[in-house]
C-alpha positions, 0 to 999 in steps of 0.5 A: 309414129311407132309410139302411136302404133304401140298405143293402138296395138295395146288398145286393140289387144286389151279391147279383145280381152274386154270383149271376151271377158266374163263381165256384168253387162248391166254395169255398162251395157244398159238398154238405155242411157243412165238416169239424168241425175247420174253419170257413170265415172267411166262414161267418157264418150257421154252416151250413158254406157261404158264400152270400149268406145270410152277407152278411145274417147279417153285416149283422144280427149285426154291427149287434147286436154291432159290437164282436165282432172276427169281424164286423170282416171287412175288419180295419180295426179296427171293424165297419161297412157296409164289412165287408158290402160287402167280403164281397159283393165277395169273394163276387162275385169268388170271393176267399174266405179260407182256412178257419180251424182252430177248435181244436187238432184233426187232420184228413185232407186230399185226395181220398180213396182212392188205394191198396190197400184190404183186409179189409172186415168188417161188423158183423152187428148193425149193417151201417152199422158197417164196418172196413177196412185198407190195405196201408200200415199204416192201418186205418179204421172207419165208423159211418154206412154209409160216408159218412165213415171214421175212420183209426186205427193199431195199430202195423202193418198189420191182418191180421184183424178179428173182431166178437164176435157177443154184443157188437156194440161188441167187435171184435178186430184182429190185427196184430203183437199182438192188440187189442180194442175194447169201444167200437166202435173208438173206442179199443183195448187191446193184449191179446196179448202181455200188456203186463206182459211187454213189454220193448221195441217193435222197428221194424227194416229199411227199412220199420221192421217192428214186433214186441214183445219180451217177457220171459215169458208168450208161448210160447218162439219166439213173442216176435217173431211176428205175429197173422194171424187171430183167431176168436170162437166164435159160441156162446161169446164167451169162446172164441177162436182166434188164428193166429201167424206168425213173420217168419223163415218158421217154420210157423204155429200156432194158440192157443186161449183159453177166458177171453176172451183172458186166457190162451192155450195152443197148440192146433196147431203146424207148419201149412204156409202161412197159415191162411185160415179157422177154422170153429167146431165149434159150427156142427155142435154140437161146440164142442170141435172146430174145422176149420182151412183153410190154403193147403196143408192142412185139419185137424179138431182136437179141443180135448179130446184135442189130436188133429189129423186131416188132412182132404183138400183138393180141390186146392192151394194154396188162396187163399181159404176161407169158410163159414157155417151157415144154414137148409140146414146148414153149408157150407164153400167153398174157392178153389184153382187158379181152381176153387170147391169146396164141402163139406157134411160139415165138410170130409170131402169136396168137390164142384166148384161151378159150373164151367160158369158160371166156365169160363175165368176166373181168380179170386183171392178169395171171401166167404161170407155166414155166416148164409146160406152159400148166398150167396157172392161171387167175385172174378174177376181175368181172364176172356176178353175182358180182363174182370174183376169179381164173380160171385155165387151164391144157390144154394150154387154151382150157378149163378154170375152176374155182378153187376159186370163191367168191362173196360178200356173201362168197367163192362159191367154199367152198375151203378156209379152213384156214380163217384169221381175214380178212375173219372172220371179213369182208368176202372175199369181203373186200380182193377183187379180186387178185392183182397178182399170182405166180406159182411154175416153177417146180410144177404147183400145187403150186400157191400163190394169193395176194390181198388187205388184205392178201395172200392165197395159194394152194398146190394141184392145186386149190382144196384147199386154205389157207391164209398165212398172220396170225395165228388164235388162239383158242380164235379167236385172231390173230398173224402175220406171219410176212407179215405185211402191216398195217399203224398204227398212234400210240400205246395206253396203258391202264392205268388200265391194263398193258396187254391191248394195243390199235393200231389205224390203216389205212384201218382195223380200229383198233386192240388191245391186251389183253395179252401184244401184243402177240395176237390181236383182232379187236377194231371196235365193235360198231363203225358206219360202215361208219367210220370204215376204219381208226382210227386216234387216241385214248386216255385213261382216266387215272382216270376212268377205262375202259373209252376212246375216239377215232377219226375215218374216212372213209378217210385213209392215211392222211396227204399224199397229194394224198388223197386230192389234187383233192378234198375230197368229200364223207367224214364221221367220228366222235368220239367214246367213250367206258366205257368197255375198248375198247371192244365196242364203241358208237358214241360220235359226237353230234354237229360234222358235219357228214362229219367230218374226225377226225384225232386227239383227246386230253384230258385235264386231269386237267378237272373234271373226271365227265365232261371231256374237250376234243378237236378234229381235223376235217380235212377240218372242224374245231377244236371242243371242248367238256366239257361233256366227248364227249356227245356234241361238239361245234366249237372253235374260227376261226383259222386265215388261209385259209388252213383248213387241221387241223391235230394235237393238242398238249395240254400243262399242263398249258392249252395252246393248239397248232394246226398243219395245214398241207400243202394243195394241190388242183391240182397244187396249194399249200397252206402253213400249219402252227402252231397256239396256243390258251391260252383260250381253243380255243376261239381265235387262234393266228399264231405261227411264224415259220422260213422261208420255214417251211410250213408243220408242222407234229407233236408237242411234249413238254418236261414234265420236261419243257413244254416251250421246244417244238419239232416240226417235219416237212415235207419238200417240193421240191424246184426246181432249175436249170437243172442238168445232163439233169434233173431238180434239186430239193432240199428238204427244210423246213423239219427236227426237230425244237426246241423251248425253249421259248414256241414257240416264237423262233425256231432253227433246230436241225435235217436236213431240207431235212428229212421227219420227221413224229414224235418224242418222248421223253424217259419218263425216260430221257427227254434229249433222243429224238427219231424221225421216218422218211420216209427216211428208218431210225429212229434216236436218240439223247441223248443230246436234239438234239445236236447229232444224230445217226441212230437206227440200225436194223430198216430200213423200208422206210416209218416210222410214230411214235416212242412210248416208252413202259411204261412197259419196259424201254429201249424198244419202238414201231415204227409205220409205213405207211404200214409195221406194228408196229416194237418193239425193243430197243430204242437205236437200236441194234448195232449188228443188220445186215443191209438188204443191206450189201454195202449201204453207210451211207454217201450217204444219211446221210453223211451231217447230220446237 
């Protein structure tokens, strides 16, 4: 009895210490449970949080089952009161363990948002169910009113979503093919082109653009086109229209199906400009008719006679169109040259709508409530006084009122209630004007607005708005809701704090976590404002606590050639250093050009800790070296190449330094990239001879157990051949992965040359295990140094960047991406993971894996 009193007294005293200690609330006092795929090591009560209640749970449950390993908290071999005391001390000192994965599962980590989002499409039968897509190939669905989102991937960017009004679980998605789900988006099937006719999937050019090559079943000349729009007849779900485009600039065409997409026929061809809207004739009781609005024309088409009658447009080019049928009849809207026009006679005539209220504004898109078309929302991109926002009409365009209004200083209507990290860090001007709008077809009060950083939503007709891409925690940190649109170049781990993770990112600078990836805060404090767009790399000092260096630039998305093919003026960037664990940074760029876009930095760990040697890559500028910890820099020797796209460095333990130069492109002229090495600290450089056709090295790693063993990740280039089925035949060559076992003297390919391989990583526990990430909707693993490969199941994002093994959890790793955030999951994949596309055949893309 006295011993029990002592225990309770000790617990009570330590509980008071914990209660009043300066702890990090985000580490254990979250506003909701931990993600389903993770369990906090200290969460003995199982409620997703870590509080003093877990101490009591450990005390009670540990006494009941002292032999259970999970109750041996201090890992001394047996449960005792020392485990309870250790938990209390760690709780009081905020020394909680990294979250433990519960199974072979995947999740996204990061703050959420961060890039352009588009196409919010709301289920008319269930407004809590919404689809969106980003411009970086990912698509998203929520089933819980945007509290959380799930990403799915359909091989390329989704151009349109369409609900089947007769079946709420049936949704169509238009991409490089037409997909359908009958379970609300949990899984998808490719329905057009016919999978039985597909020969191969092609992923070509610098962005691995995707298209299906077919043998038959697709009208001639359409085998390489994409689906840009799909429409279901609201009166007959077996009646559909789809719009196809050709990537080589051929006119758009519309196909029609009367058997729920089992077969298709051409309805109209030769359309000039993208199709913006398809209005079904069933709205005006003529189900055999359809009105098609493009950027340049309007047509009334009869499916019975195949006759297309041209309708007049009030102006062109049209940038947006919408409509619906309500109690007052059918209304069409079009937006052209910053004017809104309405038609009440199915496009035969048009009237200007609300010119007085909208005078002087610039407008980029609109959305109409299909079931109550007198209500429409209009996105204003520019208004006198540098204002922008959302207008709304509730009387068919007679009057328009601001429902969301902002300028560079803030939200003038003062009705953005839940502000995410983007607004808290940068204000609404960073997100900018709306990119797209989505109104619920059955409830005009519900409208989603997407922009360059996130998504906001109103549930009360615009009176109040909330962001839905991130959850802000009580301490100001952020957690993604699953709507991730960030590009991340790597993941860095603090050698002195297992809970501290640093994530360099595109467009939003950098984010970091101090609780093992559970919550995230910005990592740009002190970085010069001109550099903050992108952090390309960072490195911790393994011997000095709190010290790190990072590489920054105002130019993003390198090394994609779209960023420099027409010149690269206005560049800025540099090196930043920190001595307080990345909480604040300062410029460390003396001697570097002010225009230097810094893309990589490496630390020579053999140099004295008091005067570290570092090397930094300057895109288009040079390779620079510091021997005083980054306080000053000097250019290294001349690299024997006219191409100065210096991209990556690789420093071997013996001091040999490799430099990767990526392929250049100026207009239509290309210059090959290359690999160079220096054995004297960069004083002189020699070119490394690569196999013929290898023009674009992208990343280099070495085997720490044998530094002469090098893995070179390569980007392919398009080799144009003869004509094939009316199109130029192109092949991806020079890509994949090369292996050298003699320090770069000779090379052989170990992964297929048509693959866009961004980077590779070796498992620290087993150097024979290598993982690669690609731009081809897949990551791969080999357990025999590249002899055999298998795809990592459960990961399907199109544009993959870098694999990074988790040093704290063997068998787990991160996959960074170009626009899909950062994935975390099992390094061997999840054999039980369901794939987003049920009927996708592996051999279409990877059947000839070399």
